[in-house]
C-alpha positions in Angstrom: -5.9 -4.7 -37.6 -4.6 -2.4 -40.4 -5.2 1.0 -39.4 -6.1 2.8 -42.8 -4.9 6.4 -43.4 -7.4 8.9 -45.2 -6.7 12.5 -46.7 -7.0 15.3 -44.8 -10.4 16.6 -43.9 -10.8 20.3 -43.9 -12.8 20.5 -41.1 -14.0 23.7 -37.9 -12.1 23.3 -35.3 -13.2 25.1 -31.8 -10.2 26.0 -29.3 -10.8 25.5 -25.7 -8.2 25.5 -23.0 -7.7 22.3 -21.4 -7.2 22.3 -17.6 -5.8 18.8 -16.7 -6.1 15.4 -18.9 -8.2 12.3 -17.4 -6.8 9.4 -16.0 -4.4 7.4 -17.8 -5.2 4.5 -19.8 -4.3 1.2 -18.4 -0.2 0.5 -18.4 1.4 -1.4 -21.6 1.9 -4.9 -20.9 5.6 -6.3 -22.2 5.6 -9.4 -23.2 9.7 -10.3 -22.7 9.9 -13.6 -20.8 8.0 -17.2 -20.6 9.2 -17.2 -23.9 9.8 -21.3 -25.9 11.4 -21.8 -29.0 11.5 -24.7 -31.4 12.2 -25.7 -34.9 8.9 -26.0 -36.6 9.5 -29.6 -38.2 10.4 -30.8 -34.8 6.9 -29.7 -33.8 3.9 -32.5 -34.6 0.9 -30.3 -33.0 -0.8 -27.9 -34.7 -1.1 -24.1 -34.4 -4.4 -24.4 -32.6 -2.8 -26.4 -29.8 0.5 -24.5 -29.6 -1.4 -21.4 -29.0 -3.6 -22.8 -25.8 -3.0 -22.4 -22.1 -2.9 -26.0 -21.7 0.0 -27.1 -23.9 2.7 -29.1 -22.1 5.1 -28.5 -23.9 7.5 -30.8 -22.3 11.1 -31.5 -23.3 10.3 -30.3 -27.0 11.0 -26.9 -26.4 13.5 -24.4 -25.7 13.7 -21.2 -23.7 13.8 -18.4 -26.1 15.3 -14.4 -26.0 12.5 -12.4 -26.9 13.6 -10.1 -28.7 16.2 -12.0 -30.1 16.8 -14.0 -33.1 16.5 -17.6 -33.5 20.3 -18.1 -32.9 20.6 -15.7 -29.7 18.3 -17.9 -28.3 20.4 -20.9 -29.2 23.5 -19.9 -28.3 21.8 -18.3 -25.0 20.8 -21.9 -24.3 24.0 -23.2 -25.0 23.4 -25.1 -28.2 25.5 -23.3 -30.2 29.0 -21.1 -28.9 29.3 -17.6 -28.9 29.2 -17.1 -32.8 31.3 -13.9 -33.1 34.4 -15.3 -30.9 37.2 -16.6 -32.7 35.9 -19.0 -35.8 32.7 -20.3 -34.0 30.7 -18.9 -36.8 32.3 -21.7 -39.3 29.3 -23.8 -40.9 31.1 -26.8 -39.2 30.0 -25.3 -35.6 26.8 -23.6 -36.8 24.7 -25.0 -39.2 23.2 -23.1 -42.3 20.5 -25.0 -42.1 19.2 -22.4 -39.0 18.3 -19.9 -42.2 16.2 -22.6 -44.3 13.7 -23.4 -41.2 10.8 -22.0 -39.7 10.3 -21.4 -35.8 7.6 -21.6 -33.6 8.2 -19.1 -30.6 5.2 -19.1 -28.1 4.5 -17.5 -24.6 1.6 -17.8 -22.0 1.1 -14.4 -20.0 -1.6 -12.8 -17.9 -3.6 -9.7 -19.3 -4.4 -7.5 -16.1 -8.0 -7.1 -15.1 -7.6 -3.1 -15.9 -7.8 -3.9 -19.6 -12.0 -5.1 -18.8 -14.1 -3.2 -21.2 -11.5 -1.9 -23.7 -10.2 -2.7 -27.1 -7.1 -5.0 -26.3 -4.2 -4.7 -28.9 -0.9 -7.1 -29.7 1.7 -5.6 -30.9 4.8 -6.9 -32.5 7.4 -4.5 -33.4 9.6 -6.4 -35.7 9.8 -10.2 -36.9 12.3 -11.6 -39.7 10.5 -11.9 -41.9 7.6 -13.5 -42.1 5.1 -14.8 -39.5 1.7 -16.2 -38.8 0.5 -14.9 -35.2 -1.8 -16.8 -33.0 -3.6 -16.2 -29.8 -5.4 -18.6 -27.6 -6.1 -21.1 -30.5 -6.8 -18.7 -33.2 -4.8 -16.9 -36.0 -5.0 -13.1 -35.7 -3.2 -12.2 -38.8 0.4 -12.1 -40.7 3.5 -10.1 -40.9 6.1 -9.8 -43.7 9.5 -8.0 -43.7 11.9 -7.3 -40.8 10.7 -3.4 -40.8 7.0 -3.5 -40.9 4.7 -3.8 -37.6 2.0 -5.9 -36.8 -0.3 -4.4 -34.8 -3.6 -7.2 -33.9 -7.1 -6.4 -32.6 -7.6 -9.4 -29.8 -10.1 -8.3 -28.0 -12.6 -11.3 -28.7 -10.1 -13.6 -27.6 -8.5 -12.8 -24.4 -10.4 -12.3 -20.8 -8.7 -9.9 -18.4 -7.3 -11.4 -15.2 -7.2 -14.4 -17.0 -4.2 -16.5 -18.9 -4.1 -16.7 -22.5 -1.3 -18.2 -25.0 0.1 -16.7 -27.9 2.8 -18.5 -30.6 3.9 -16.9 -33.4 5.4 -19.0 -36.8 8.2 -17.3 -37.8 9.8 -17.6 -41.4 13.3 -16.7 -42.7 14.0 -15.1 -46.0 12.9 -17.2 -48.8 16.1 -16.2 -50.2 19.0 -16.9 -47.7 21.7 -17.7 -50.2 24.9 -19.2 -49.5 27.8 -17.4 -48.2 31.5 -16.6 -48.6 33.7 -18.1 -46.1 36.4 -15.3 -44.9 39.4 -16.6 -45.0 43.2 -15.6 -45.6 43.1 -17.7 -48.9 39.9 -16.7 -50.1 39.3 -13.1 -48.9 36.5 -11.5 -47.7 34.4 -12.0 -50.6 31.4 -10.2 -52.2 28.9 -8.0 -50.3 25.5 -9.4 -49.8 23.7 -11.3 -52.9 20.8 -12.9 -53.4 19.3 -12.1 -50.5 18.2 -8.2 -51.1 15.8 -10.1 -53.4 13.8 -10.1 -50.9 13.6 -6.4 -50.2 13.2 -5.4 -46.6 14.8 -7.9 -44.7 19.0 -8.0 -42.6 20.5 -8.4 -46.6 24.1 -7.8 -44.7 23.6 -10.8 -42.8 24.8 -13.4 -45.8 28.1 -11.5 -45.7 29.8 -8.7 -46.3 33.3 -7.5 -46.2 32.9 -6.0 -42.7 30.9 -8.9 -41.4 30.9 -12.8 -42.2 27.4 -14.8 -42.5 25.3 -15.0 -39.7 23.3 -18.3 -39.7 19.7 -17.8 -39.1 20.3 -14.6 -41.4 18.6 -13.0 -38.2 15.5 -14.4 -38.3 12.9 -14.3 -35.7 11.5 -11.9 -33.0 14.1 -8.9 -32.6 11.9 -5.9 -31.7 9.2 -5.7 -28.7 6.5 -7.5 -28.1 3.4 -5.9 -26.3 -0.6 -5.0 -25.3 -2.0 -1.8 -24.8 -5.7 -1.4 -24.1 -7.8 1.5 -26.1 -11.5 2.2 -26.1 -12.9 2.9 -29.7 -10.8 5.3 -31.4 -7.6 4.6 -31.7 -4.5 7.2 -32.3 -2.1 6.1 -35.1 1.6 7.6 -35.9 1.2 11.1 -35.5 3.1 13.7 -37.1 4.2 16.8 -36.2 6.5 19.6 -38.5 8.0 22.7 -37.7 8.9 25.4 -39.7 11.4 28.9 -38.3 11.2 32.2 -40.0 14.6 31.7 -41.3 17.4 33.8 -40.6 14.9 34.7 -37.6 14.8 31.7 -35.0 11.5 32.7 -33.4 8.1 32.7 -33.6 8.2 28.7 -34.7 5.5 27.4 -36.3 4.6 23.7 -35.5 1.5 21.6 -36.9 0.2 18.0 -35.5 -1.5 15.8 -37.7 -3.1 13.3 -36.5 -5.0 10.6 -37.7 -7.8 9.0 -35.8 -9.7 5.6 -36.2 -13.3 4.7 -35.2 -12.9 0.7 -34.7 -16.4 0.7 -33.3 -19.8 -0.1 -35.4 -21.1 3.4 -34.1 -20.4 6.7 -34.8 -18.4 8.5 -32.5 -18.2 12.1 -31.0 -15.0 13.2 -29.0 -13.0 15.6 -28.2 -9.1 15.2 -29.8 -6.5 17.2 -27.0 -2.7 17.9 -27.4 -0.3 19.5 -24.9 3.5 20.0 -25.2 5.4 22.8 -23.3 3.4 25.3 -22.1 0.4 24.7 -24.8 -2.7 22.9 -24.6 -5.5 22.4 -26.8 -8.8 20.7 -27.6 -10.8 20.1 -30.9 -13.9 18.3 -30.9 -14.3 15.5 -33.7 -16.8 13.3 -35.3 -15.6 9.8 -36.7 -18.0 7.4 -38.7 -18.0 3.8 -38.1 -14.9 1.7 -39.3 -13.5 5.3 -41.0 -10.3 7.4 -40.2 -9.9 11.1 -40.3 -7.1 13.1 -40.2 -7.4 16.2 -38.1 -4.6 19.0 -38.5 -3.6 21.5 -35.4 -2.2 23.9 -37.2 -1.6 27.5 -36.7 -3.7 28.9 -39.0 -6.3 27.3 -36.9 -5.0 27.3 -33.2 -2.5 30.7 -33.0 -1.3 28.5 -29.8 0.6 26.4 -32.4 3.1 29.4 -33.1 5.5 29.1 -30.4 7.0 32.9 -30.0 10.1 31.6 -27.8 11.2 28.4 -29.0 13.4 25.8 -27.3 15.3 24.8 -30.5 17.1 21.6 -31.5 20.5 21.8 -32.5 23.2 19.1 -34.1 25.9 18.3 -31.4 28.0 21.1 -30.6 25.9 23.4 -32.5 23.5 24.1 -29.7 21.5 22.3 -27.0 19.3 18.9 -27.9 16.3 20.3 -26.6 13.3 18.1 -27.3 9.6 18.9 -26.8 6.8 15.9 -25.5 3.8 15.9 -27.3 0.8 14.2 -25.2 -2.3 13.3 -27.3 -5.7 12.2 -25.8 -8.8 11.2 -27.3 -11.7 11.5 -24.8 -15.4 10.2 -25.2 -17.5 11.4 -22.8 -15.0 12.5 -20.3 -13.3 8.5 -20.9 -10.2 8.3 -22.5 -10.5 6.6 -25.7 -6.3 6.4 -26.9 -3.3 8.6 -25.8 -0.3 8.7 -27.3 3.0 10.4 -26.7 5.7 11.4 -29.0 8.7 13.5 -28.7 10.0 16.3 -31.4 12.6 18.9 -31.6 11.7 22.3 -33.0 14.6 22.9 -35.6 14.1 23.3 -39.7 17.1 21.9 -42.2 17.6 23.4 -45.6 19.9 21.2 -48.2 21.6 24.0 -50.4 23.2 27.3 -50.1 23.9 30.1 -52.6 27.3 29.7 -53.3 27.4 26.3 -54.0 25.7 23.7 -56.2 26.1 20.7 -54.0 24.2 19.4 -50.7 25.3 21.5 -48.1 23.0 20.7 -44.7 22.1 23.5 -42.3 20.3 23.8 -39.3 18.3 26.4 -37.8 20.3 28.5 -40.4 23.4 27.2 -40.0 26.0 25.4 -41.9 26.7 22.0 -40.3 30.0 20.1 -42.0 28.4 16.4 -41.5 31.4 14.6 -40.0 30.2 10.6 -38.9 30.1 7.3 -39.6 28.0 4.7 -41.4 26.2 2.2 -39.4 26.1 -1.4 -41.9 24.5 -3.2 -38.8 24.2 -2.1 -35.0 25.0 -5.7 -34.4 25.3 -8.6 -36.3 22.7 -10.7 -34.1 21.1 -7.7 -33.1 21.9 -7.9 -29.7 22.0 -4.3 -28.9 19.5 -3.5 -25.8 19.3 0.4 -24.7 21.9 0.9 -22.7 25.0 -0.4 -24.8 23.4 1.4 -27.9 23.1 4.5 -25.9 27.2 4.2 -24.9 28.0 3.7 -28.6 25.7 7.4 -29.9 27.4 8.7 -27.0 30.8 8.0 -28.0 29.6 9.2 -31.3 28.6 12.3 -29.6 31.9 12.8 -27.8 33.9 12.3 -31.1 32.6 15.5 -32.4 30.3 13.9 -34.8 27.3 15.3 -36.6 25.8 12.6 -38.4 25.0 9.0 -38.8 24.5 7.0 -42.0 21.9 4.2 -41.7 23.3 2.4 -44.6 20.4 0.7 -46.0 18.2 0.7 -42.8 20.1 -2.6 -41.3 19.8 0.0 -38.0 16.8 0.2 -36.8 14.4 0.5 -33.3 13.3 3.5 -31.7 16.3 3.6 -29.1 18.4 4.1 -32.2 16.6 7.0 -33.4 15.9 8.7 -29.5 19.3 8.3 -29.0 19.9 10.5 -31.8 17.8 12.8 -30.7 19.4 13.1 -27.4 22.9 13.4 -28.4 22.3 15.6 -31.4 23.4 12.9 -34.3 21.5 13.9 -37.5 20.9 10.8 -39.1 21.2 10.1 -43.0 18.3 6.9 -42.8 18.4 4.8 -45.7 15.9 2.1 -47.0 16.9 -1.7 -48.0 18.8 -1.9 -50.7 22.4 -1.9 -51.3 23.8 -0.6 -54.7 22.9 -2.3 -57.6 26.1 -4.5 -58.1 25.6 -6.1 -55.1 22.2 -7.9 -55.0 18.9 -8.5 -57.5 15.7 -5.9 -57.1 13.2 -6.5 -55.0 11.2 -8.8 -56.4 7.8 -8.4 -53.9 7.5 -4.8 -54.5 4.1 -4.3 -52.4 5.8 -5.9 -49.3 9.2 -3.1 -50.4 6.8 -0.1 -50.1 4.9 -1.3 -46.9 7.8 -1.7 -45.1 9.0 1.6 -46.1 5.9 3.5 -45.4 5.6 1.5 -41.7 9.3 2.5 -41.3 8.5 6.7 -42.2 5.2 6.7 -39.9 7.0 5.1 -36.8 9.9 7.6 -37.0 9.5 10.4 -39.0 8.8 12.7 -35.9 12.7 12.4 -34.7 14.5 15.6 -35.3 17.6 14.0 -35.9 16.6 12.7 -38.9 17.6 14.9 -41.9 17.3 12.9 -45.0 15.8 9.7 -46.4 17.7 7.9 -49.1 16.1 4.5 -51.2 19.7 3.1 -51.4 23.5 3.3 -51.2 25.1 3.5 -54.9 22.6 3.8 -57.4 18.9 4.4 -57.7 16.0 1.7 -57.3 13.9 0.5 -59.5 11.6 2.9 -61.2 8.3 1.1 -59.5 10.3 1.3 -56.2 11.4 5.1 -57.1 8.6 6.6 -57.9 6.5 4.5 -54.9 9.3 6.2 -52.6 8.5 9.5 -54.2 4.7 9.6 -53.5 5.3 8.0 -49.9 7.4 10.8 -49.1 5.3 13.4 -50.4 2.3 12.1 -48.5 4.0 11.0 -45.0 7.2 13.2 -44.4 7.4 16.2 -47.2 9.5 18.3 -45.1 12.5 16.3 -45.5 14.8 15.4 -48.3 14.6 12.8 -50.2 17.3 10.9 -52.3 16.9 8.2 -54.8 20.0 6.6 -53.9 23.7 7.7 -51.8 25.5 9.3 -54.7 21.8 10.5 -56.3 23.6 14.1 -56.3 26.4 16.0 -58.3 28.9 15.5 -55.7 27.8 13.4 -53.4 30.0 9.7 -53.5 30.0 6.5 -51.9 33.1 3.8 -52.8 35.8 4.4 -50.6 38.8 3.8 -50.6 38.2 1.2 -47.4 42.2 0.3 -46.7 44.8 2.1 -44.8 46.5 4.7 -46.8 49.5 7.7 -45.7 47.7 11.2 -44.0 48.7 12.7 -47.5 46.4 10.1 -49.6 43.6 11.1 -48.0 44.0 14.8 -49.4 44.0 13.7 -52.5 40.1 13.7 -53.8 38.0 14.5 -56.6 36.6 18.0 -55.7 33.8 17.8 -58.4 32.4 14.4 -57.4 33.6 14.0 -54.1 32.3 17.2 -52.0 29.7 14.9 -49.7 32.2 11.5 -49.1 29.4 8.8 -47.6 31.9 6.3 -47.3 36.1 6.2 -47.0 37.8 4.1 -44.5 40.8 2.2 -43.4 41.8 -0.4 -40.7 41.1 0.1 -37.8 42.9 -2.1 -35.2 41.9 -2.8 -31.8 43.8 -2.7 -28.5 46.0 -5.8 -27.0 43.1 -6.4 -25.1 40.2 -6.4 -27.3 42.3 -8.7 -29.9 43.0 -11.3 -27.3 39.4 -10.9 -26.1 37.8 -11.5 -29.7 40.0 -15.0 -30.2 41.6 -18.0 -28.6 44.9 -17.7 -27.3 46.2 -19.9 -29.7 45.3 -17.6 -32.5 47.4 -14.6 -30.7 51.1 -15.7 -32.2 49.9 -15.7 -35.8 47.7 -14.3 -38.5 45.4 -16.9 -39.4 42.6 -17.7 -40.6 40.4 -16.4 -37.3 42.1 -12.9 -38.3 40.0 -13.2 -41.8 37.0 -14.0 -39.8 37.3 -10.4 -38.5 38.0 -8.8 -41.6 41.8 -8.8 -42.0 42.0 -10.1 -45.4 42.4 -9.4 -48.7 39.4 -7.8 -50.5 38.7 -3.7 -50.5 39.9 -3.5 -47.1 43.5 -5.0 -48.6 43.7 -6.8 -44.8 46.3 -9.1 -46.8 48.6 -6.0 -46.8 48.1 -4.3 -43.9 51.0 -6.1 -41.7 54.0 -5.1 -44.2 52.5 -1.9 -44.6 52.8 -1.7 -40.8 56.4 -3.3 -40.5 57.7 -1.0 -43.2 56.6 2.3 -41.6 57.1 1.6 -38.0 59.6 -1.1 -37.9 59.3 -4.6 -37.7 56.1 -6.4 -35.6 57.9 -8.8 -32.9 54.5 -10.0 -31.3 50.8 -8.9 -30.9 51.3 -6.4 -28.2 53.8 -4.7 -30.6 51.2 -5.0 -33.7 48.2 -3.4 -31.1 51.3 -0.7 -30.3 52.0 0.4 -34.1 48.5 -0.1 -34.9 47.5 2.3 -32.6 49.9 4.7 -34.3 48.3 4.1 -38.0 45.2 4.4 -36.6 45.4 7.5 -35.7 47.5 8.9 -38.6 44.6 7.4 -40.7 41.5 8.7 -39.0 42.6 12.3 -38.4 43.8 12.5 -41.7 40.8 11.0 -42.8 38.2 14.3 -41.4 41.4 17.0 -41.9 41.7 16.5 -45.3 38.5 17.6 -45.6 38.3 20.0 -43.2 40.5 21.4 -44.9 38.2 22.4 -48.4 35.6 22.8 -45.7 32.4 24.4 -47.6 34.6 25.3 -50.6 33.4 23.0 -51.5 33.5 19.6 -48.7 30.2 19.7 -47.0 30.5 16.0 -45.1 32.4 12.8 -44.7 31.2 9.7 -43.4 34.4 6.5 -42.2 33.1 3.4 -43.5 32.1 2.4 -40.4 32.2 4.2 -37.5 30.1 1.1 -35.6 31.4 -2.2 -35.8 28.6 -4.8 -36.0 31.3 -7.9 -35.0 34.7 -7.8 -33.4 37.0 -6.8 -36.3 40.1 -5.3 -37.4 38.4 -2.9 -39.5 36.0 -0.1 -40.0 35.6 1.2 -36.3 36.0 3.9 -33.9 35.8 1.5 -31.0 35.7 -2.1 -30.7 32.5 -4.7 -30.2 33.0 -4.7 -26.6 32.7 -0.9 -26.7 36.5 -0.3 -26.1 37.4 3.1 -27.7 41.3 3.0 -29.7 43.3 5.3 -31.5 40.8 6.1 -34.1 38.4 7.2 -32.0 40.5 10.0 -30.7 41.9 10.9 -33.7 38.4 11.5 -35.2 37.7 13.4 -32.0 40.6 15.6 -32.5 39.7 16.3 -35.9 35.8 17.1 -35.8 36.4 19.3 -32.9 34.1 22.4 -33.3 37.3 24.9 -33.6 40.5 23.1 -34.6 43.9 23.9 -35.6 45.8 21.5 -37.7 48.6 20.7 -40.1 47.6 20.1 -43.4 49.6 16.9 -44.6 50.1 17.6 -48.2 51.5 20.8 -48.2 52.1 20.9 -44.5 49.8 24.8 -44.7 48.6 25.3 -40.9 44.5 25.9 -40.9 42.1 26.9 -38.7 38.7 25.2 -38.9 36.0 26.9 -37.7 32.7 25.2 -37.6 31.1 27.7 -35.4 28.3 30.1 -36.9 30.4 32.9 -35.0 34.0 34.2 -35.8 37.0 33.2 -33.9 38.5 36.6 -32.5 41.9 37.6 -30.8 42.9 33.8 -31.0 46.8 33.1 -30.9 48.5 29.9 -32.7 51.6 28.7 -31.9 53.5 26.0 -33.9 56.8 24.2 -32.6 59.0 21.7 -33.7 60.8 18.9 -31.8 63.8 17.0 -33.2 63.1 13.4 -32.2 66.2 14.0 -29.7 63.5 16.4 -27.7 65.1 19.3 -28.7 62.6 22.5 -29.8 64.3 23.5 -33.4 61.5 26.2 -34.4 58.8 27.7 -33.2 56.1 30.4 -34.7 52.9 32.6 -33.8 49.9 33.5 -35.6 47.3 35.8 -34.8 43.9 34.4 -35.8 41.1 36.1 -37.4 38.6 33.4 -38.3 35.5 33.6 -40.2 32.6 31.3 -39.2 31.7 28.1 -41.3 35.4 28.2 -42.8 39.0 26.8 -43.0 41.5 29.5 -42.6 45.1 29.4 -43.8 47.5 30.6 -41.5 50.8 29.7 -43.3 53.4 27.1 -44.0 56.3 26.0 -41.4 59.8 27.0 -42.4 61.4 23.9 -42.2 64.8 24.1 -40.3 67.8 22.4 -41.7 68.8 20.1 -38.7 65.6 18.1 -38.8 66.4 14.6 -37.6 64.8 11.9 -39.8 61.9 11.8 -37.9 60.7 15.0 -36.0 57.1 16.5 -34.5 54.8 18.9 -35.0 53.0 20.6 -32.0 50.0 23.3 -32.3 48.3 25.1 -30.1 45.3 27.6 -30.6 44.6 29.9 -27.8 42.0 32.9 -26.9 42.1 34.9 -23.8 39.8 32.2 -22.0 42.6 30.0 -22.8 43.4 26.8 -25.2 41.0 25.9 -27.4 42.5 23.1 -29.7 45.8 21.4 -29.6 47.4 18.9 -32.2 50.6 16.6 -32.5 51.9 15.1 -35.1 54.9 12.9 -36.5 56.5 14.0 -39.7 59.5 12.0 -41.3 62.1 13.3 -43.7 60.6 14.4 -47.5 63.0 11.8 -48.7 62.0 9.1 -46.9 58.5 9.9 -46.0 56.9 6.8 -45.0 59.6 5.4 -42.5 59.2 6.3 -39.2 61.6 3.4 -38.0 63.4 5.9 -36.0 60.6 6.4 -33.6 61.9 2.7 -32.4 65.1 4.2 -30.8 62.9 6.9 -28.4 64.2 6.5 -24.9 61.6 5.7 -22.4 59.8 8.5 -20.7 58.7 8.0 -17.0 55.5 10.4 -16.7 54.9 11.7 -13.0 51.1 11.1 -12.6 48.3 12.3 -9.9 44.7 11.0 -9.7 41.9 12.4 -7.7 38.6 10.5 -7.7 35.4 12.3 -7.0 31.6 10.2 -7.2 28.9 12.6 -8.7 25.9 11.2 -8.8 25.6 7.6 -10.4 29.3 8.6 -11.6 32.7 8.3 -11.1 35.3 10.6 -12.5 38.5 10.0 -12.5 41.2 13.3 -13.3 44.5 11.7 -14.2 47.1 14.7 -14.1 50.3 13.6 -16.1 53.5 15.5 -16.7 56.7 15.2 -18.6 59.5 16.3 -16.9 61.7 14.8 -19.0 63.7 16.2 -22.0 62.0 13.6 -24.4 58.8 12.9 -26.1 56.4 10.8 -25.0 54.8 9.5 -27.7 50.8 8.3 -27.4 50.0 7.9 -24.1 47.6 5.2 -23.3 45.0 5.4 -20.6 42.5 2.5 -19.7 40.2 2.1 -16.8 40.3 -1.0 -15.1 39.4 -2.6 -11.6 42.4 -2.6 -8.9 42.4 -6.2 -8.1 41.3 -8.4 -11.0 42.3 -5.9 -13.8 39.4 -6.5 -15.8 38.5 -3.7 -18.1 35.5 -1.0 -17.4 33.6 -1.2 -20.3 32.1 1.3 -21.4 34.5 4.2 -20.1 34.3 7.8 -21.6 38.0 9.9 -21.7 37.9 13.6 -22.3 41.4 12.4 -24.3 43.9 9.2 -25.2 46.6 8.7 -26.8 48.5 11.9 -25.7 51.5 13.2 -26.9 53.4 15.2 -24.4 56.5 17.6 -25.5 58.9 18.3 -22.7 57.9 19.7 -19.7 54.5 19.3 -20.8 51.0 18.3 -18.6 47.8 17.5 -19.2 44.9 16.4 -17.1 42.9 13.4 -18.3 39.4 13.1 -17.1 37.9 9.4 -17.3 34.2 8.6 -16.6 32.6 5.2 -15.9 29.5 4.1 -13.9 29.8 4.3 -10.2 28.4 1.1 -10.1 31.5 -0.3 -11.6 33.2 0.0 -8.3 31.0 -1.7 -5.7 33.4 -4.4 -5.0 36.6 -3.3 -6.6 38.6 0.4 -6.8 39.1 1.6 -10.0 42.9 1.8 -11.7 43.8 3.9 -14.7 46.2 1.6 -16.5 48.8 3.2 -18.7 51.0 2.3 -21.9 52.2 3.7 -25.1 54.6 4.0 -27.5 57.8 4.6 -25.1 55.6 5.7 -22.1 56.3 4.4 -18.4 54.5 5.4 -15.3 55.6 4.9 -11.6 52.1 3.3 -9.2 50.7 6.5 -7.6 47.7 6.0 -5.4 45.1 8.3 -3.4 43.6 5.4 -1.7 40.7 5.8 -3.6 42.0 5.2 -7.0 45.6 4.5 -8.7 47.5 4.9 -11.6 49.6 2.1 -12.5 51.6 0.5 -15.7 50.2 -1.7 -17.9 52.7 -4.2 -17.7 50.9 -6.9 -20.0 51.1 -4.4 -23.0 54.9 -4.1 -22.6 56.2 -5.3 -25.9 59.5 -6.8 -24.0 57.0 -9.3 -21.9 55.9 -11.1 -25.0 57.6 -13.8 -27.2 59.3 -11.9 -30.4 58.0 -14.6 -32.9 57.2 -11.7 -35.6 53.5 -12.8 -35.8 53.7 -14.6 -38.5 51.0 -15.3 -41.5 49.6 -18.6 -41.9 47.4 -18.9 -44.7 45.6 -22.5 -44.0 
């Protein structure tokens, strides 16, 4: 049943203190088991037959994964191999036919007896692309578009306590197109294509330069299916808005707008109750038969909605992410007809500043420099359960990011927004169109707008959502743009709407997307690239992640398997990368050497990506988002962690550059700068600059007194380079206040006449670090404190820690590191904390394996934890075949 939304009705409301709520409604029943799947052409029975409990499916049906796509089910059933491994995704192994056929899903379930005497609702939170839904022999409705929910009244069809059957005929998008195959010879090809004509779908599954085609185009029941029970009046999609009297942060004004729908043929009189924090209130409501009414609970009518001491929601690193839970009930004659819960945060976002003509985001009156990444797709086949997604969002928090751009709305689901709320990641949230050059306008505008409408209604209360945007790099067609303006004005007027990701002066996407030297990140147009929504680089995974994404016979040469995983010619310039790496750091000897040198390049690029914009923070730069932070598939590009959730050097470079108080060296002019992201000044701090030659000798040192203003960059001065510098040398920066170290940083620099030649680093002697490890089990976490000391007279470069199981040496993923890829000056000591789930070590104890550019370690054990050398990562252990390129 489609719930209709009426205009706001003015009404007299009576405040009544609510002592307690009535007993809850029957529990929600999630239908996530017992599903079966079959190609529609293989099924000769009628929909009536398929949706009866008495059907004997025989051997013609396969087990289905719900939520999940068709291809996910077929992979789980062993019909096809894992598509994202090696070249399994080629059309000779997984056919393109999958995106050109419809599929039947069916399941049998039992409705609890507690549903008796109530309205029974069937919910489908997401299918792709369209579906007809049948229950017990009757068609209950249809759905269209990947981002619209289906809600169906099945009261007359289901008998509580008895078994029921449902069947869903899912059809793929009408225009799946023919993809470009990623090869070294042909490159990565174009992005998207004809799929965009279908509008609200996963159009990127036809293939992009960051993901190959997914053969079923993610057709299927990709989100949750469940049953609920209510009385005759239902609550639909409440809206919570908050306001603050800036620059004051109190009192906060909270307004709750509730749509109530009377589904019965009789007028209904009841009481709407609301509760959050220590506030409880109620108001009587009369609703005519088959009508909806919008009720507003605002401070004008209900003074209690003015919160005197609000607990505010802040972005990551600016303050806590306080959330309130709003509980709503509608009661009729003392019985609950419906109830809803939604979380919200009290915060106010503004989009302009008096000293800038550009987009400047401020939250609760504090300017927020938007640093983060793009999500092109959460996972290529939509396999992203809540635990995995939480690890991904948490890693964004650890990386000190403040924003995620949900590019073209391809990453969707309640969990995504809940995790962004929890970890303080602002969301630049888009609808379903890429840039105009990547495909045609949607053909079915009504379906497109209906999907946008439902997305807004579903997610609008999340405090993390900062911007609604129609599409990437261009504006939508006039009729779509007008409809979206109208929708946002009606449904969520407090948030900024942009027609496109470059719809305002100063906002720019368009890359570049390839690896380049750090100094080149500082070269940008300070008028048109103030808020950079897309810029990226090659981002090489760790050795283990590379080996885990392709078969062993592809480890020793760069071939089409590498191209399938985005190392190919195209916008990423993957075909040029191997030579760039060798020219910069020396001949690549083998895969271990490629990964080792790749981490050096990762760190350089991703640190400069953010530090270059730090250098112009709010004067004029206001944001920079990498393309991309989260990989949709195992890849060599566009990621700060791998598809298997192992962070690479890009992650820790971004974490360093994005820290709230940060010291950096401008790699274009060699200025020393302090970046203060916080709203308070930095006072009585001291910065130290030290320069080391390649032999480890300290040839320069200087100190600066630091008094840095809030929300600003401060230039301290330049390095007076000594005349006796080696061809490659190192710069160590430290920033301290009276409480201790605030920030440190470490750079390698080549002589100006050969500024891109770091091959002398190969001559660094091996440094054996001293190590101590202490284990603490706290709750459900295992914490390891690894103390490392460089007692030599040489530099230890890019020390890499990797958590594994002691006996099997299998990696522990996810694991969270306080720092990694750490460089040590002579005599320096650092302690690094590693966190993982305690459950991972029920059978085997942890071992922290260590490798690096020129790092060794002696095995050290406390009995419950060990530190040891990662022998497999040592370049000398692999054949020196030069990792040749084989174009097939």
